C-alpha positions as CSV (number, residue, x, y, z in Angstrom):
1,M,17.9,-27.8,41.4
2,A,20.7,-26.5,39.3
3,I,18.4,-26.5,36.2
4,Y,16.2,-23.9,38.0
5,W,19.1,-21.6,38.8
6,I,20.3,-21.9,35.2
7,T,16.9,-21.1,33.9
8,F,16.5,-18.2,36.3
9,A,20.0,-16.8,35.3
10,L,19.1,-17.0,31.6
11,L,15.8,-15.2,32.1
12,F,17.5,-12.6,34.2
13,F,20.2,-12.1,31.6
14,L,17.6,-11.8,28.9
15,L,15.7,-9.2,30.9
16,V,18.8,-7.2,31.4
17,I,19.6,-7.3,27.6
18,I,16.0,-6.2,26.8
19,I,16.1,-3.3,29.3
20,L,19.6,-2.2,28.0
21,H,18.3,-2.3,24.5
22,H,15.4,0.0,25.6
23,F,17.3,2.4,27.8
24,L,21.0,2.4,26.5
25,P,20.4,4.6,23.4
26,I,18.5,7.0,25.6
27,L,21.1,7.1,28.4
28,L,23.9,7.7,26.0
29,L,22.3,10.9,24.9
30,F,22.9,12.4,28.3
31,F,26.6,12.4,27.5
32,K,26.0,14.4,24.3
33,N,24.8,17.9,24.0
34,Y,21.6,17.0,22.0
35,T,18.4,18.9,21.8
36,L,15.6,16.4,21.2
37,P,12.0,16.9,20.3
38,K,9.7,16.9,23.3
39,G,7.8,13.7,24.1
40,S,7.7,10.6,26.4
41,F,9.1,7.0,26.1
42,G,6.3,5.2,27.8
43,W,6.6,1.8,29.3
44,P,9.9,-0.2,29.3
45,I,10.4,-2.5,26.3
46,F,7.0,-1.8,24.6
47,G,7.2,1.9,24.9
48,E,4.1,3.5,23.5
49,T,3.7,1.0,20.6
50,L,0.3,-0.5,21.7
51,N,-1.3,2.9,22.0
52,F,0.2,4.0,18.7
53,L,-1.2,1.0,16.9
54,K,-4.7,1.2,18.5
55,P,-7.4,0.9,15.8
56,H,-9.1,4.1,14.8
57,S,-10.9,5.6,11.8
58,S,-8.5,6.2,8.9
59,T,-10.3,9.5,8.3
60,S,-8.7,10.8,11.5
61,I,-5.2,10.7,13.0
62,G,-6.4,8.8,16.0
63,P,-6.4,9.7,19.7
64,F,-2.7,8.9,20.2
65,L,-1.4,11.3,17.6
66,Q,-4.1,13.9,18.5
67,Q,-3.0,13.9,22.2
68,H,0.7,13.9,21.5
69,C,0.6,16.7,18.9
70,T,-1.5,18.8,21.3
71,R,0.9,18.2,24.1
72,Y,4.3,18.2,22.3
73,G,3.8,19.6,18.9
74,K,3.8,18.1,15.4
75,V,7.2,16.5,15.9
76,F,7.8,14.5,19.1
77,K,9.9,11.7,20.5
78,S,8.6,8.3,21.6
79,H,9.6,4.7,21.9
80,L,7.9,2.6,19.2
81,F,8.6,-0.8,17.7
82,F,11.3,-1.5,20.3
83,S,13.3,1.6,19.3
84,P,13.6,5.3,20.4
85,T,11.7,7.1,17.7
86,V,10.9,10.6,16.3
87,V,7.3,10.8,15.1
88,S,6.7,13.5,12.5
89,C,3.3,14.9,11.7
90,D,5.0,17.8,10.0
91,G,4.9,18.1,6.2
92,E,8.3,19.9,6.0
93,L,10.1,17.2,8.0
94,N,8.2,14.3,6.2
95,Y,9.4,15.8,2.8
96,Y,12.9,16.2,4.1
97,V,13.1,12.5,5.3
98,L,11.7,11.1,2.0
99,Q,14.0,13.2,-0.1
100,N,17.1,12.2,1.8
101,E,16.7,8.4,1.4
102,D,20.1,6.7,1.6
103,R,21.9,9.9,2.5
104,L,20.5,10.7,5.9
105,F,17.8,8.1,6.4
106,E,17.1,4.5,5.3
107,C,14.1,2.2,5.2
108,S,13.8,0.4,8.5
109,Y,10.7,-1.9,8.8
110,P,10.4,-4.2,11.9
111,K,12.1,-7.6,11.5
112,P,8.8,-9.6,11.6
113,I,7.7,-7.7,8.5
114,H,10.9,-8.9,6.7
115,G,9.9,-12.4,7.7
116,I,6.6,-12.2,6.0
117,L,7.6,-10.1,2.9
118,G,10.9,-11.8,2.4
119,R,14.4,-10.3,2.6
120,S,14.5,-9.5,-1.1
121,S,11.3,-7.5,-1.1
122,M,11.5,-4.1,-2.6
123,L,9.3,-2.8,0.3
124,V,12.0,-3.5,2.9
125,A,15.2,-3.5,0.8
126,A,17.6,-0.5,1.2
127,G,20.5,0.9,-0.7
128,E,21.8,-0.7,-3.9
129,T,19.4,-3.6,-3.6
130,H,16.4,-1.3,-3.6
131,R,17.8,0.7,-6.5
132,R,18.1,-2.4,-8.6
133,L,14.6,-3.6,-7.8
134,R,13.1,-0.2,-8.4
135,S,14.7,0.1,-11.9
136,V,12.9,-3.2,-12.8
137,A,9.7,-1.9,-11.3
138,V,9.9,1.2,-13.5
139,A,10.5,-1.1,-16.5
140,L,7.4,-3.1,-15.5
141,V,5.2,0.0,-15.4
142,T,6.6,1.2,-18.8
143,T,6.0,-2.3,-20.3
144,I,2.5,-2.5,-19.1
145,K,1.5,1.0,-20.3
146,L,2.9,0.2,-23.7
147,K,1.0,-3.1,-24.1
148,P,-1.9,-2.5,-26.5
149,D,-4.2,-4.8,-24.6
150,F,-3.5,-3.3,-21.1
151,L,-6.4,-0.9,-21.1
152,V,-8.7,-3.5,-22.7
153,D,-7.9,-6.0,-19.9
154,I,-8.7,-3.4,-17.3
155,E,-12.1,-2.5,-18.8
156,T,-13.0,-6.1,-19.6
157,N,-12.4,-7.1,-16.0
158,A,-14.4,-4.2,-14.8
159,T,-17.4,-5.0,-17.0
160,R,-17.2,-8.7,-16.1
161,I,-17.4,-7.9,-12.3
162,L,-20.2,-5.4,-12.8
163,G,-22.1,-7.7,-15.1
164,S,-22.0,-10.4,-12.3
165,W,-24.1,-8.0,-10.1
166,R,-27.1,-7.9,-12.4
167,D,-29.2,-10.2,-10.2
168,K,-27.8,-9.1,-6.9
169,Q,-29.3,-6.7,-4.5
170,Q,-26.3,-6.5,-2.2
171,V,-22.5,-7.1,-2.6
172,V,-19.5,-7.0,-0.2
173,F,-17.6,-4.5,-2.3
174,C,-14.1,-5.0,-0.8
175,E,-14.3,-8.7,-2.0
176,E,-15.4,-7.6,-5.5
177,A,-12.7,-4.9,-5.7
178,R,-10.0,-7.4,-4.7
179,K,-11.2,-9.8,-7.3
180,Y,-11.1,-7.1,-10.0
181,T,-7.6,-5.8,-9.1
182,F,-6.2,-9.3,-8.7
183,N,-7.4,-10.4,-12.1
184,V,-5.8,-7.4,-13.7
185,I,-2.4,-7.6,-12.0
186,V,-2.0,-11.4,-12.3
187,K,-2.7,-11.2,-16.0
188,Q,-0.2,-8.3,-16.5
189,V,2.6,-9.8,-14.4
190,L,2.2,-13.5,-14.9
191,G,0.0,-13.8,-18.0
192,L,-2.7,-15.7,-16.1
193,R,-6.4,-15.5,-16.7
194,P,-9.1,-15.7,-14.0
195,N,-10.2,-19.3,-14.6
196,E,-6.7,-20.8,-14.6
197,P,-5.7,-23.2,-11.7
198,H,-2.6,-21.1,-10.8
199,T,-4.7,-18.0,-10.5
200,K,-7.0,-19.6,-8.0
201,E,-4.1,-21.0,-6.0
202,I,-2.3,-17.7,-5.8
203,L,-5.5,-15.8,-4.8
204,E,-6.4,-18.2,-2.0
205,D,-2.8,-18.0,-0.6
206,F,-2.8,-14.2,-1.1
207,L,-5.9,-13.8,1.1
208,T,-4.1,-15.8,3.9
209,F,-0.9,-13.7,3.3
210,M,-2.8,-10.4,3.6
211,R,-4.5,-11.5,6.9
212,G,-1.1,-12.3,8.4
213,L,0.4,-9.1,7.2
214,I,-1.9,-7.0,9.4
215,S,-1.8,-9.5,12.4
216,L,0.3,-9.6,15.5
217,P,3.8,-10.7,14.2
218,I,4.5,-13.7,16.4
219,Y,5.4,-17.0,14.8
220,I,3.3,-19.5,16.7
221,P,1.7,-22.4,14.7
222,F,-1.8,-21.7,13.4
223,T,-1.6,-18.0,14.1
224,P,-2.5,-15.7,11.2
225,Y,1.2,-14.6,11.0
226,A,2.5,-18.2,10.9
227,R,-0.1,-19.1,8.2
228,A,0.9,-16.0,6.2
229,V,4.6,-17.0,6.2
230,K,3.6,-20.5,4.9
231,A,1.2,-18.9,2.4
232,R,4.1,-16.8,1.1
233,S,6.2,-19.9,0.7
234,R,3.5,-21.6,-1.3
235,I,3.0,-18.5,-3.5
236,S,6.8,-18.4,-4.1
237,S,6.7,-22.1,-5.2
238,T,3.8,-21.4,-7.6
239,V,5.6,-18.4,-9.1
240,K,8.8,-20.4,-9.4
241,A,6.9,-23.1,-11.3
242,I,5.4,-20.5,-13.6
243,I,8.8,-19.0,-14.3
244,E,10.2,-22.4,-15.0
245,E,7.3,-23.1,-17.4
246,R,8.1,-19.8,-19.2
247,R,11.8,-20.7,-19.5
248,K,11.0,-24.1,-21.0
249,R,8.6,-22.5,-23.5
250,G,11.3,-20.0,-24.4
251,R,13.9,-22.7,-25.0
252,N,11.5,-24.7,-27.1
253,D,10.7,-21.6,-29.2
254,E,14.4,-21.0,-29.7
255,I,15.1,-24.6,-30.7
256,N,12.2,-24.8,-33.1
257,S,13.0,-21.3,-34.5
258,C,9.4,-20.4,-34.0
259,K,7.8,-17.2,-33.2
260,K,7.7,-16.6,-29.5
261,S,4.5,-17.6,-27.8
262,W,4.3,-14.4,-25.8
263,S,4.5,-10.8,-26.6
264,N,7.9,-9.1,-26.7
265,N,6.4,-6.7,-24.2
266,D,5.5,-9.4,-21.7
267,F,6.8,-8.4,-18.3
268,L,7.7,-11.9,-17.2
269,N,9.8,-12.2,-20.3
270,I,11.7,-9.0,-19.4
271,L,12.1,-10.1,-15.8
272,L,13.7,-13.4,-16.8
273,G,16.2,-11.5,-18.8
274,V,17.3,-9.2,-16.0
275,E,20.8,-10.6,-15.0
276,T,21.2,-8.2,-12.1
277,L,18.5,-9.9,-10.1
278,S,18.9,-13.3,-8.3
279,E,16.2,-15.9,-8.6
280,D,14.9,-15.1,-5.1
281,E,14.8,-11.4,-6.0
282,K,12.8,-12.1,-9.1
283,V,10.2,-14.1,-7.2
284,S,10.1,-11.4,-4.5
285,F,9.6,-8.8,-7.2
286,V,6.6,-10.7,-8.6
287,L,5.1,-10.9,-5.1
288,D,5.7,-7.1,-4.5
289,S,4.0,-6.4,-7.8
290,L,1.0,-8.5,-6.9
291,L,0.8,-6.9,-3.5
292,G,1.0,-3.4,-4.8
293,G,-1.4,-4.0,-7.7
294,Y,-3.9,-6.0,-5.7
295,E,-4.5,-4.8,-2.1
296,T,-3.7,-1.1,-2.2
297,T,-5.5,-0.5,-5.5
298,S,-8.6,-2.4,-4.3
299,L,-8.6,-0.3,-1.1
300,L,-8.4,2.9,-3.2
301,L,-11.4,1.8,-5.2
302,S,-13.3,0.9,-2.1
303,M,-12.5,4.3,-0.6
304,A,-13.8,6.1,-3.7
305,V,-17.1,4.2,-3.6
306,F,-17.4,4.7,0.2
307,F,-16.9,8.5,0.0
308,L,-19.1,9.0,-3.2
309,H,-22.0,7.5,-1.3
310,R,-21.8,10.5,1.0
311,S,-21.7,13.1,-1.8
312,P,-24.7,13.0,-4.3
313,L,-23.4,16.1,-5.9
314,A,-20.1,14.4,-6.7
315,V,-21.9,11.4,-8.1
316,D,-24.0,13.7,-10.4
317,Q,-20.9,15.5,-11.7
318,L,-19.1,12.2,-12.2
319,K,-22.0,10.8,-14.2
320,G,-22.0,13.9,-16.4
321,E,-18.3,13.6,-17.1
322,H,-18.5,9.9,-18.0
323,R,-21.7,10.2,-20.1
324,K,-19.9,12.9,-22.1
325,I,-16.9,10.5,-22.6
326,R,-19.2,7.6,-23.5
327,S,-21.1,9.8,-26.0
328,T,-17.9,10.1,-28.1
329,K,-17.4,6.3,-28.3
330,K,-19.0,3.7,-30.5
331,K,-21.2,1.2,-28.7
332,D,-18.5,-1.5,-28.0
333,E,-15.4,0.8,-28.3
334,F,-12.9,0.5,-25.5
335,L,-11.6,3.5,-23.4
336,S,-8.2,4.9,-24.3
337,W,-5.4,6.9,-22.6
338,E,-7.0,10.1,-24.0
339,D,-10.3,9.2,-22.4
340,Y,-8.5,8.6,-19.0
341,K,-6.7,12.0,-19.3
342,A,-10.1,13.7,-20.0
343,M,-11.5,12.4,-16.7
344,E,-10.6,15.5,-14.8
345,F,-13.2,15.3,-12.1
346,T,-12.6,11.6,-11.7
347,H,-8.9,12.4,-10.9
348,N,-10.2,14.9,-8.3
349,V,-12.4,12.2,-6.7
350,I,-9.4,9.7,-6.6
351,N,-7.1,12.3,-5.1
352,E,-9.7,13.2,-2.4
353,A,-10.2,9.5,-1.6
354,L,-6.5,9.1,-1.2
355,R,-6.2,12.2,1.0
356,L,-9.1,11.5,3.3
357,G,-8.9,7.7,3.3
358,N,-5.2,7.4,4.1
359,I,-4.5,3.9,2.8
360,V,-0.9,4.3,4.0
361,K,-0.8,6.0,7.3
362,F,3.0,6.1,7.9
363,V,6.3,4.6,6.8
364,H,9.4,3.3,8.7
365,R,12.7,5.1,8.4
366,K,15.9,5.2,10.5
367,A,18.5,8.0,10.8
368,I,21.9,6.7,9.5
369,K,23.7,9.7,11.0
370,D,22.9,12.5,13.4
371,V,20.5,14.8,11.6
372,K,19.8,18.4,12.6
373,F,16.4,19.7,11.6
374,R,15.3,23.1,12.8
375,D,16.3,23.4,16.5
376,Y,16.7,19.7,17.4
377,I,18.7,16.7,16.6
378,I,17.5,13.3,15.4
379,P,20.2,10.9,16.7
380,S,21.9,8.3,14.5
381,G,20.1,4.9,14.9
382,W,16.8,6.4,15.9
383,K,13.6,5.4,14.0
384,V,11.7,8.2,12.2
385,L,8.0,7.7,11.4
386,P,6.8,10.3,8.8
387,V,3.0,10.2,9.3
388,F,1.2,10.9,6.0
389,S,-2.3,11.0,7.4
390,A,-1.4,13.9,9.8
391,V,-0.4,16.0,6.8
392,H,-3.5,15.0,4.7
393,L,-5.8,15.9,7.6
394,D,-4.1,19.1,8.7
395,P,-6.6,21.9,8.6
396,S,-3.9,24.5,8.1
397,L,-3.0,22.8,4.8
398,H,-6.5,21.6,3.7
399,A,-9.6,23.7,4.4
400,N,-12.4,21.6,6.0
401,S,-9.9,18.8,6.1
402,L,-12.3,16.2,7.5
403,Q,-14.8,16.7,4.7
404,F,-14.9,14.8,1.4
405,D,-14.5,17.6,-1.1
406,P,-13.1,16.6,-4.5
407,W,-13.6,20.1,-5.8
408,R,-10.7,21.3,-3.6
409,W,-8.3,19.8,-6.2
410,Q,-9.5,22.3,-8.8
411,T,-7.5,25.0,-6.8
412,E,-5.2,23.2,-4.4
413,D,-1.8,22.1,-5.6
414,Q,-0.5,18.6,-5.2
415,T,3.0,19.3,-3.8
416,C,4.8,16.5,-2.0
417,K,4.7,18.5,1.2
418,K,0.9,18.6,1.3
419,F,-0.1,15.4,-0.5
420,I,2.0,12.2,-0.2
421,P,-0.3,9.2,-0.7
422,F,2.3,7.2,-2.7
423,G,5.4,8.1,-0.7
424,G,8.1,10.3,-2.1
425,G,11.7,10.5,-3.1
426,S,13.4,7.3,-4.5
427,R,10.7,5.1,-2.8
428,C,7.7,6.7,-4.5
429,C,5.4,4.0,-5.7
430,P,6.3,3.5,-9.4
431,G,2.8,2.0,-10.2
432,F,0.6,4.8,-8.9
433,E,-0.6,5.8,-12.3
434,L,-1.7,2.2,-13.1
435,A,-3.7,2.1,-9.9
436,K,-5.5,5.4,-10.8
437,V,-6.4,4.0,-14.3
438,E,-7.9,0.9,-12.8
439,V,-10.1,2.9,-10.4
440,A,-11.1,5.5,-13.1
441,F,-12.2,2.8,-15.6
442,F,-14.2,0.9,-12.9
443,L,-15.9,4.1,-11.8
444,H,-16.7,4.9,-15.5
445,H,-18.9,1.8,-15.8
446,L,-20.1,1.7,-12.2
447,I,-21.5,5.2,-12.2
448,Q,-23.5,4.6,-15.4
449,N,-25.0,1.3,-14.4
450,Y,-25.6,1.3,-10.7
451,S,-26.6,3.5,-7.8
452,W,-25.6,2.2,-4.3
453,K,-26.1,2.7,-0.6
454,V,-23.4,1.9,2.0
455,E,-24.7,-0.1,5.0
456,D,-24.9,1.9,8.2
457,G,-21.9,1.8,10.4
458,E,-19.3,1.1,7.7
459,Q,-16.1,2.9,8.3
460,P,-12.5,2.5,7.1
461,I,-10.4,1.5,10.1
462,A,-6.6,1.8,10.5
463,Y,-5.2,-1.2,12.3
464,P,-2.8,0.5,11.2
465,Y,-3.3,-1.3,7.8
466,V,-6.7,0.0,6.6
467,E,-9.7,-2.2,6.0
468,F,-13.5,-2.0,6.3
469,R,-14.7,-4.1,9.3
470,R,-17.6,-5.6,7.4
471,G,-16.1,-5.5,3.9
472,L,-18.1,-2.4,2.8
473,K,-21.5,-3.9,2.1
474,L,-23.5,-2.1,-0.6
475,S,-27.2,-2.2,-1.5
476,L,-27.5,-2.0,-5.3
477,H,-30.0,-0.5,-7.7
478,S,-29.5,-1.2,-11.4
479,L,-29.9,2.0,-13.5
480,C,-30.4,-0.1,-16.6
481,S,-33.7,-1.5,-15.4
482,S,-35.0,2.0,-14.9
């Protein structure tokens, strides 16, 4: 009988702790003279989290934000991810939060995300750890851009993927885009080619990893989240093996006084020489690089293809721009940085796909001290969620904000307060230019070789992580055959 009373007491104690965790920060505010944004906290424990995360089209802000902004304004309080929260759909406050990283606010992703990304991930690290990792990320981007074969690798992978479509009438484009971006990033970061065993191992585990990243974060055996944690462990082991192989090759070259077997600009070579990073941080950094260069870039490419289907005028103008660039090249000559910079309308298409598609809907931050903004206070310890999609779809900032209109970027500015697809401040994505290059080069060859039609009903959905429910199925028509 005693065991039942002990179990009951433990459960009761746990319930009290959970309720105190939910209400105590809120109750303490009554003893302070704080003016908070308007809003509601919802249910105990879960707050309004489930409604906030309810899937919706990524080309809209969703019913939760729509209803709350209408009722409370662009900045409101809520209770999300087990914490009292200020939600910002206001461009001024979003900019203020991003620009005051480590001074007034810090990165604060939910603990389960740490479990799947790893404690050393640049995406969740804060303070000095994040600064060290970011400095290496900037070195990676600089290294890759300086490699003479970087643009050649991108274009070669693009033409290889498109060449494999010759006898196909339909493709699942998201799968093709992921294959393309993965082959590019795994070559640049780890020096692996598509047909190598390590490449196939990492890709299979990465697909499992991504499915878990957007799943319910509960560690129960055989759930997507649990599988993803194990997949990350396997990827880490594979990366460690590659690093050790590289170290051995380096030692052998040194002993034999031979010329190094890799380029002086090879990123992995640089990473191995960074003494400020631990072994786990180096492995996590490789995983972050693969994640950033693989999934988000492929999503951006998928968004561009999806929206172009809706705009024949944009397709025609894009064709004209790329035919003009191709007319200046010899038959088998590769594209250059100068060609990329000349793709002015392509840049507009990419920007509009980023604005309307909203690959990253919001980010997690936490106030590290009481912050006064306008007429209200954001209390220390509260979460702050800057919602990028709300700014991108704000009709007061972007005329006809729900329409795909790449021509808007001929006159609209790209200030951080209006357009923040890659974050801002010290956490702005260091590889955003590389992502744009990959998309631009793929579109260069796609637009001249194929026309396509998107299957009815396809729509990018925010879960909140964005994906196409059916993988963006395309019906193809080869222009070469006509």
